[in-house]
C-alpha positions in Angstrom: 77.9 94.1 120.8 79.3 94.2 117.2 82.6 94.3 115.4 84.5 97.5 114.5 88.0 98.5 113.3 89.2 100.8 116.0 92.2 103.0 115.5 93.7 104.4 118.6 96.7 106.7 119.3 99.3 106.5 122.0 99.5 110.1 123.4 103.1 109.6 124.6 104.6 108.2 121.4 102.1 109.6 118.9 101.9 106.2 117.2 98.6 104.7 116.1 97.4 101.1 116.1 94.4 99.5 114.5 92.5 96.3 115.5 89.1 94.8 115.2 87.3 95.3 118.5 83.8 94.8 119.9 81.8 97.9 120.7 78.1 98.6 121.3 75.4 101.1 120.1 76.1 103.5 123.0 79.6 104.0 121.6 78.3 105.3 118.2 78.2 109.1 117.6 74.9 111.0 117.3 72.8 110.9 114.2 69.3 110.4 113.0 69.8 107.2 111.1 71.4 103.9 112.3 72.6 101.6 109.5 73.5 98.0 109.5 76.6 98.2 107.4 77.1 95.5 104.8 80.0 96.7 102.7 82.7 99.4 102.6 85.9 99.9 100.6 89.5 101.1 100.8 90.4 104.6 99.6 93.6 106.6 99.9 92.0 108.6 102.7 91.2 105.4 104.5 94.8 104.4 104.4 95.8 107.7 106.1 93.1 107.2 108.7 94.0 103.6 109.5 97.6 104.6 109.8 99.2 108.0 110.7 95.9 109.9 110.3 97.2 112.3 107.7 95.7 115.2 109.7 92.3 113.9 108.8 91.3 112.3 112.1 90.3 114.7 114.8 89.8 112.4 117.9 90.8 109.0 119.0 89.6 106.2 119.3 88.3 106.3 115.8 86.4 104.2 113.3 87.6 104.9 109.7 85.8 104.1 106.5 84.8 107.0 104.3 82.0 105.2 102.5 79.6 102.3 103.2 76.4 100.7 102.0 73.8 98.9 104.1 70.3 98.7 105.4 68.6 101.2 107.7 67.8 99.8 111.1 66.3 102.9 112.8 65.6 106.4 111.7 64.1 109.5 113.3 64.0 111.2 109.9 61.0 110.7 107.6 63.1 110.3 104.5 64.3 106.9 105.7 62.6 103.8 107.2 63.9 100.5 108.5 64.7 98.2 105.6 65.7 101.0 103.2 69.0 100.3 101.3 71.3 103.3 101.5 74.8 104.5 100.4 77.1 107.0 102.1 80.1 108.8 100.7 81.9 111.9 101.7 80.8 114.6 104.3 84.1 113.7 106.2 82.6 110.5 107.5 85.5 108.2 108.4 87.6 111.3 109.1 86.0 113.7 111.5 83.0 111.4 112.1 83.0 107.6 112.7 82.7 105.7 109.4 81.9 102.5 107.8 84.5 100.0 109.2 81.9 98.7 111.7 78.9 96.5 111.6 76.7 99.4 112.5 77.0 103.2 111.8 75.0 106.1 113.0 75.0 109.2 110.8 73.0 112.3 109.7 70.1 111.6 107.3 71.4 114.4 105.0 74.6 112.4 104.3 72.8 109.3 102.9 71.6 108.6 99.4 69.0 105.9 98.6 70.5 103.0 96.7 69.5 103.5 93.1 67.6 100.8 91.2 69.9 98.4 89.4 72.6 98.3 92.1 72.9 96.1 95.2 74.9 97.1 98.3 78.0 95.1 97.2 78.0 96.7 93.8 77.5 100.1 95.4 80.8 99.7 97.2 82.5 98.2 94.2 81.7 101.7 92.9 82.2 103.6 96.2 83.7 107.0 96.6 86.2 106.4 93.8 83.5 105.4 91.4 81.3 108.3 92.4 84.2 110.6 91.8 84.9 109.0 88.4 81.2 109.5 87.3 81.2 113.1 88.6 84.4 113.7 86.4 82.7 112.2 83.3 79.6 114.3 83.9 81.7 117.4 84.2 83.5 116.7 81.0 80.2 116.1 79.3 78.8 119.3 80.7 81.8 121.1 79.1 81.4 119.6 75.6 82.9 116.1 75.6 81.2 114.0 73.0 82.0 110.6 71.5 84.0 110.9 68.3 86.1 114.0 69.1 89.1 111.9 69.9 90.7 109.8 72.7 90.0 110.5 76.3 93.0 110.2 78.6 92.8 108.6 82.1 95.8 109.0 84.4 96.4 106.7 87.3 94.2 104.4 85.2 94.7 101.2 87.3 93.7 102.9 90.5 90.2 103.1 92.0 89.0 106.3 90.3 90.9 105.5 87.1 89.5 102.0 86.7 85.9 103.1 87.0 86.5 106.1 84.7 87.9 103.8 82.1 85.0 101.4 82.3 82.4 104.3 82.1 84.1 106.1 79.2 84.5 102.9 77.2 80.9 101.9 77.8 79.8 105.3 76.5 81.7 104.7 73.3 84.8 106.8 73.9 88.3 105.7 72.8 90.2 105.6 76.1 93.9 105.9 76.7 95.2 104.9 80.1 98.4 106.0 81.9 100.0 103.5 84.2 103.4 103.1 85.8 102.7 99.3 86.3 103.2 97.4 83.1 101.6 94.3 84.7 98.2 96.1 84.7 98.1 96.4 80.9 95.8 93.3 80.5 93.6 94.5 83.3 93.2 97.9 81.7 92.5 96.5 78.3 89.7 94.3 79.7 88.1 97.4 81.2 88.2 99.1 77.8 91.5 100.9 77.3 92.6 100.9 73.7 96.0 102.6 74.3 98.4 102.2 77.1 100.6 105.2 77.9 103.6 104.5 80.1 103.9 106.9 83.0 107.5 107.8 82.3 106.5 109.0 78.8 104.2 111.7 80.2 105.4 112.3 83.7 107.8 115.1 83.1 107.8 118.9 82.6 108.7 120.1 79.1 109.8 123.6 78.2 107.2 123.9 75.4 103.8 125.2 76.9 101.9 123.5 74.0 102.4 120.2 72.3 100.3 118.5 69.6 96.6 118.4 70.2 96.0 114.9 71.3 93.3 114.4 73.9 89.6 115.3 73.7 89.3 115.1 77.4 91.1 113.8 80.5 90.3 112.4 84.0 93.4 113.1 86.0 94.1 111.4 89.3 97.8 112.3 89.5 98.3 116.1 89.4 101.8 117.5 89.6 104.1 117.4 86.5 101.9 115.0 84.7 98.8 117.2 84.8 101.0 120.2 83.6 102.2 118.1 80.7 98.7 116.9 79.8 97.3 120.5 79.8 99.6 121.2 76.9 98.4 118.2 74.9 94.6 118.9 75.1 92.6 119.6 72.0 91.1 123.1 71.5 88.3 123.7 74.0 88.9 120.4 75.7 88.7 119.9 79.5 90.6 118.1 82.2 88.8 116.8 85.3 91.2 117.0 88.2 90.4 114.4 90.9 93.7 113.7 92.7 97.3 114.5 93.6 99.1 111.2 93.8 101.9 112.9 91.8 102.0 116.1 94.0 100.0 119.2 94.7 102.2 121.6 92.8 101.3 122.5 89.2 104.4 123.5 87.2 102.4 124.8 84.3 101.8 128.0 82.4 98.5 129.7 81.5 99.2 129.3 77.7 96.9 126.2 77.2 94.0 128.2 78.8 94.6 131.3 76.7 95.5 129.9 73.3 93.5 126.7 73.3 90.6 127.5 75.6 91.5 124.4 77.8 89.4 124.0 80.9 90.7 122.7 84.2 87.7 121.3 86.2 88.1 120.6 89.9 86.1 117.6 91.1 85.1 117.2 94.7 83.0 114.4 95.9 83.0 115.1 99.7 80.7 118.1 99.8 78.8 117.4 96.6 75.2 118.6 96.8 72.5 115.9 97.2 70.8 116.3 93.8 74.1 115.9 91.9 75.0 112.9 94.0 71.6 111.4 93.1 72.2 112.2 89.4 75.7 110.6 89.5 74.4 107.4 91.2 71.6 107.0 88.7 74.1 107.5 85.9 76.4 104.8 87.5 73.5 102.3 87.5 72.8 103.2 83.9 76.3 103.5 82.3 78.7 101.4 84.3 78.7 97.8 83.1 78.4 95.5 86.0 80.6 92.8 84.4 83.4 95.4 84.1 82.8 96.4 87.7 83.2 92.9 88.9 86.6 92.6 87.2 87.9 95.5 89.4 86.9 93.9 92.7 89.3 92.6 95.3 87.4 91.1 98.3 88.4 91.8 101.9 87.2 91.7 105.5 87.6 93.9 108.5 90.7 92.0 109.7 92.4 92.7 106.3 92.2 96.5 106.7 95.4 97.3 108.7 97.5 95.7 106.0 95.4 97.2 103.1 95.7 100.6 104.6 99.5 100.4 104.3 99.2 98.9 100.8 97.1 101.7 99.3 99.5 104.4 100.7 102.3 102.6 98.9 100.4 102.4 95.6 100.0 98.6 95.8 96.2 98.4 95.5 94.7 97.8 92.1 91.0 98.4 91.2 88.4 98.4 93.9 88.7 96.7 97.3 85.3 95.7 98.6 85.2 95.0 102.3 82.5 92.6 103.5 82.0 94.0 107.0 80.2 90.9 108.2 82.7 88.5 106.5 
């Protein structure tokens, strides 16, 4: 028997509840690899799955946790052997498939990535899905011409999980970084990560009539979407790109095509869920190389399984800063 956070749903009322419960190996879903989970984290999707489901959870009872790191216990796939350290993000694990909020997980071998040299399992989850998404965003911006010295790079939602890691990576690479936040109390935190300019959310979170403004940003990692993304598109330098990773500010985009036509601006969609294996491997290797571990530690908020019901609510309300690392065995 081992511990797991089980989310269940009352079929009559439609209400869900979450509690740490003991289950056994026979309860786990099918898969080629069984992993002794060591760490997981808390993402926005996790908050949805712990709480109302957000349309993500297919069947109850359910174990959330869209990412985890740990050690292989058993494997019927030649790519993995007992003792191997592995990381899992995406593939709808924690949504359609049981996830990382349990001391053991059974998954498909195709969904795993070997832990890269230079990272331990705790650091891997300090990075987690949010950090992987941040690195994929930086790589996409680089692939579309972003280089150091072309001007400041904007990060929206900078104090969140994706934003925090994006700031640290960009600053480590030598970029001047501007961070957008609606929480003034996070200014010192962001400056410690490498932000050189704080942009107040209210200064940029509105639609303007002018389709183009002054050319300000050499690149942008946007976790907000909505009116803020529309405004940012009109502020990009010629040929610059925006990596869109989230929709905390809404899914609608009240924008015109003018920035694309007159300035050659690129809007790059970033998906980490179905990312091909080779690009995942490339991103994790870049994380081990380019993300300062000291900066990573400054983002970490520790938690255990019993903390997850409350943290699920907090992240949906925008009350989580940085990276929550869940010690599954704590």
